[in-house]
C-alpha positions in Angstrom: 115.6 108.4 98.2 116.6 105.0 96.8 114.5 101.9 97.2 115.9 98.7 98.5 114.9 95.7 96.3 114.4 92.4 98.0 113.8 89.2 96.1 111.4 86.7 97.5 114.4 84.4 98.1 115.6 86.9 100.6 112.3 86.7 102.4 113.6 83.5 104.0 114.2 85.8 106.9 110.6 84.9 107.8 112.0 81.5 108.7 110.7 79.8 105.6 111.8 77.9 102.6 111.3 79.3 99.1 109.6 77.7 96.2 109.6 79.4 92.9 108.3 83.0 93.2 106.9 82.8 96.7 107.5 81.6 100.3 106.0 78.6 102.0 106.0 79.5 105.7 107.5 77.2 108.3 108.2 79.6 111.1 106.9 79.3 114.6 104.6 82.3 114.0 103.0 81.1 110.8 101.4 77.8 109.7 103.0 75.7 106.9 101.9 77.0 103.5 101.0 74.7 100.6 103.0 75.0 97.4 101.2 76.8 94.5 101.9 79.2 91.7 100.5 82.7 91.8 100.3 82.8 88.0 99.2 86.5 87.9 100.6 89.8 87.0 100.0 92.9 89.1 101.5 94.9 91.9 100.4 94.9 95.6 101.3 98.0 97.6 101.4 98.3 101.3 101.7 101.3 103.7 104.4 100.3 106.1 103.5 102.6 109.0 106.1 101.5 111.5 108.9 101.5 108.9 108.0 104.8 107.2 108.0 103.1 103.8 105.8 101.8 101.0 106.4 98.3 99.7 105.6 97.1 96.2 105.2 93.4 95.5 105.5 92.5 91.8 103.4 89.3 91.6 104.9 88.2 88.3 108.6 88.2 89.4 108.0 87.8 93.2 110.3 90.8 93.9 109.5 93.3 96.6 110.7 97.0 96.5 110.7 98.8 99.8 110.7 102.6 99.3 111.2 105.0 102.2 108.9 108.0 102.4 108.8 111.1 104.6 105.6 110.2 106.3 104.4 107.3 108.5 101.9 106.0 105.9 98.7 104.5 107.3 96.9 103.8 104.1 97.6 103.5 100.4 95.3 103.6 97.4 95.7 103.1 93.6 93.5 105.1 91.2 91.0 103.3 89.0 93.2 103.7 85.9 96.2 102.5 87.8 98.2 105.6 86.9 98.6 107.1 90.4 99.4 105.8 93.8 98.2 107.8 96.9 99.2 107.5 100.5 98.5 109.5 103.7 100.1 109.8 107.0 101.9 112.2 109.4 105.3 113.6 108.8 107.9 111.3 110.2 109.2 113.8 112.7 105.6 114.3 114.1 104.3 110.7 113.8 102.3 109.5 116.8 102.2 105.8 116.0 98.6 105.7 114.7 99.2 102.2 113.4 99.9 100.7 116.9 96.9 98.8 117.9 96.1 100.4 121.2 97.5 103.9 120.7 95.6 106.7 122.4 93.3 108.7 120.0 94.0 112.1 121.5 94.1 115.5 119.8 96.9 115.8 117.3 98.1 119.2 116.2 100.5 118.3 113.4 99.1 118.4 109.9 99.4 115.3 107.8 100.3 114.8 104.2 98.8 113.2 101.1 101.6 112.0 98.8 100.8 111.2 95.1 103.1 109.0 93.1 103.3 108.1 89.4 102.6 104.4 89.8 104.3 103.5 86.5 107.5 105.0 87.7 107.4 103.7 91.3 109.6 103.6 93.2 110.3 107.3 92.7 109.8 110.5 94.6 106.2 111.7 94.8 104.9 114.0 92.1 102.9 115.9 94.7 102.8 116.4 98.5 99.6 118.0 99.8 98.9 119.1 103.3 95.7 117.8 104.7 94.3 117.7 108.3 95.5 116.3 111.5 96.2 112.6 111.8 95.1 111.4 108.3 94.0 107.8 108.3 92.6 106.7 104.9 92.3 108.0 101.3 90.0 107.1 98.4 89.8 108.5 94.9 86.7 108.9 92.7 86.6 106.9 89.5 87.3 110.1 87.4 90.6 110.5 89.2 89.7 114.1 89.8 89.2 114.2 93.6 90.6 112.4 96.6 88.9 112.1 100.0 91.0 111.9 103.1 89.8 111.2 106.7 91.4 113.6 109.2 91.0 111.7 112.4 92.4 114.4 114.6 90.1 117.1 113.1 86.9 115.1 112.9 86.6 115.9 109.2 87.2 114.7 105.6 89.4 116.7 103.3 88.4 116.9 99.6 91.4 117.3 97.4 91.4 118.5 93.8 94.1 116.3 92.3 94.7 118.6 89.3 95.1 121.7 91.5 96.9 119.7 94.2 95.0 121.4 97.0 92.2 120.9 99.5 89.0 122.5 98.1 86.6 121.5 100.9 86.7 120.2 104.5 83.5 118.3 105.5 82.8 117.8 109.2 82.0 114.2 110.3 81.6 112.3 113.6 84.4 111.9 116.1 87.6 110.2 114.8 86.7 109.4 111.2 88.9 106.5 110.0 88.2 104.2 107.1 86.1 105.4 104.1 85.0 104.1 100.7 83.1 105.6 97.7 79.9 104.0 96.6 80.1 102.1 93.3 77.9 104.7 91.6 80.3 107.5 92.9 77.5 109.5 94.5 78.3 108.9 98.2 81.2 108.4 100.6 80.7 106.3 103.7 83.0 107.0 106.7 83.5 105.0 109.8 83.6 107.3 112.9 85.4 105.3 115.6 84.6 107.3 118.6 80.9 108.0 117.8 79.8 104.5 116.9 78.3 105.7 113.6 78.9 106.1 109.9 78.9 109.5 108.1 77.4 109.7 104.6 78.8 112.5 102.3 77.1 113.5 99.1 79.9 113.8 96.5 78.0 116.4 94.4 77.1 118.7 97.3 80.3 117.8 99.3 78.2 117.8 102.5 77.3 115.3 105.1 73.8 114.1 104.6 73.4 111.3 107.2 74.9 109.6 110.2 74.0 105.9 110.6 74.4 104.3 114.1 76.2 100.9 113.8 77.8 99.9 117.1 81.1 100.3 119.1 84.3 101.4 117.4 83.5 101.2 113.6 86.9 101.2 111.9 86.3 100.6 108.1 83.5 100.2 105.6 83.1 98.1 102.5 80.5 98.3 99.7 79.1 95.3 97.8 79.7 95.8 94.1 76.0 96.6 93.5 76.1 99.3 96.2 73.1 97.9 98.1 75.0 96.9 101.2 77.8 98.3 103.3 79.8 96.2 105.7 81.3 97.9 108.8 83.9 96.4 111.0 83.0 96.9 114.7 86.4 96.5 116.4 85.2 96.5 120.1 82.3 94.2 119.4 84.2 91.5 117.4 81.5 91.8 114.7 80.6 93.4 111.4 77.5 95.6 110.9 75.5 95.5 107.7 73.9 98.7 106.3 71.1 98.8 103.8 72.1 101.8 101.6 68.6 102.5 100.3 67.1 103.1 103.8 70.5 104.1 105.4 69.8 101.8 108.3 71.7 99.0 110.0 69.9 95.7 109.1 72.2 93.1 110.7 75.3 92.1 112.5 77.7 89.2 111.9 80.1 87.9 114.6 83.7 87.5 113.3 87.2 87.2 114.9 88.9 89.4 117.5 89.2 93.1 116.7 88.1 93.2 113.0 89.8 96.1 111.1 89.5 96.2 107.3 86.7 94.6 105.2 86.5 94.1 101.4 83.9 92.5 99.2 84.8 90.2 96.3 84.1 91.5 92.7 81.2 89.0 92.3 79.5 90.3 95.4 79.3 86.9 97.0 81.7 87.2 99.9 83.2 89.8 102.2 86.7 89.3 103.7 87.3 90.6 107.2 90.8 90.9 108.7 90.9 90.3 112.5 93.9 92.0 114.0 93.5 91.2 117.7 95.0 93.4 120.4 98.6 94.5 120.9 98.9 92.1 123.8 97.2 89.2 122.0 97.4 89.7 118.2 95.0 87.6 116.1 95.9 86.0 112.8 92.6 85.2 111.1 90.4 86.4 108.3 86.7 85.8 108.4 84.8 85.1 105.2 81.2 86.3 105.2 78.8 84.9 102.6 76.6 87.9 101.5 73.5 85.7 100.6 73.3 84.1 104.1 75.0 86.6 106.3 77.1 83.8 107.8 80.8 83.3 108.3 81.5 80.4 106.0 85.3 80.1 106.5 88.1 81.4 108.7 91.6 81.6 107.2 94.8 81.8 109.2 97.3 84.4 107.9 99.9 86.1 110.1 99.9 88.0 113.4 98.0 91.2 113.4 95.9 90.7 110.2 94.9 94.2 109.3 94.5 95.3 105.7 92.5 93.7 102.9 92.6 94.0 99.1 91.2 91.8 96.4 92.5 91.4 92.8 90.3 92.8 90.1 89.4 89.3 88.9 88.6 88.1 92.4 91.1 85.3 92.3 93.4 86.5 95.1 92.9 88.2 98.4 95.8 90.2 100.0 96.1 90.6 103.8 98.7 92.7 105.6 99.9 91.3 108.9 101.0 94.3 110.9 102.8 92.4 113.6 104.6 89.9 111.4 105.5 92.4 108.8 104.2 90.3 105.9 101.5 90.1 103.3 99.6 86.8 103.0 98.0 85.9 99.6 94.8 83.9 99.8 93.5 81.8 96.9 89.8 82.8 96.8 88.8 79.4 95.3 90.4 77.2 97.9 90.6 79.8 100.7 94.1 78.7 101.4 97.1 81.0 101.9 99.5 80.2 99.0 102.2 82.8 99.6 103.7 85.1 102.2 105.8 88.1 101.3 108.1 90.0 103.7 107.5 93.8 103.4 108.3 96.9 105.4 107.7 97.2 109.2 104.1 97.4 110.3 102.2 97.0 107.0 98.8 98.6 107.4 96.8 99.6 104.3 97.0 97.7 101.1 96.0 98.1 97.5 96.2 96.1 94.2 97.2 97.4 90.7 96.5 95.1 87.8 99.2 94.6 85.1 102.9 94.6 85.3 105.4 97.1 86.8 
């Protein structure tokens, strides 16, 4: 399959004017953007679930490559060394539209796939295609790049994949409809948001077994660790709030009100703030990102991005925050110092998960 390369100039289809390497939005659906320079190398990847593609934004050149894949990718993740790019989803012929905001979460029989790409050669065909469980939602990789963990929402389990052997080596039962997951900074535990059970599963990465379930609230969608591993923030979609878990006691210790239908959460590398994308509903999509100050537990800012704000990633140096706007089909770039959106990139249809790879293409 051949990728289609789109320069940022071509992104004027957003209804915007271009300035240098990025777009300053002036469309009816997006506020006017200030003019600034990104001044950064790196690549941002998005899982374009509605378009059956992966987009790669080269921050240095401002070019976007859109590469078709044989799944409807829901999430995408770069490995710690930046060498491999992983994505999960259902085969295109069997896709059930997981990324649509109010899709029914019924039983799904079709097995999903984990695709592994050589990030240095992307866009290119995957180097591995591994069958996982039903309705895979998210994937994370341990820091040793040896194992991947995939939530099988349709099977109520997490698949553990040996990346060298390219096969599932263990399937760990969880709560109902496991969705977002993250590995603790020390690598010892995986926290998983169980949407339909209102709790978070904790998996011991040495034993590969569930060791706890933590009640958090209605419809937990994604989790995010602070860099020191002491706190986990959990988006509660149906409560318009974020729960805070103390990892030492494995208990919920607080709740923070945010925007409508919060989905993904991500802490900054300095541990001071947590960014929360508020997607809204299908009928009334939201376009905001809540910024939680960790020290106070308060929302200290709200940033407008695009319709259907969904995925969150942060650059390794903490300077930029990347938000996928699933309805608008764009990625907004937030300057973390000013908390202003300084760029919008047109990507594939229905961008969902997002990840950042430092360095050039």
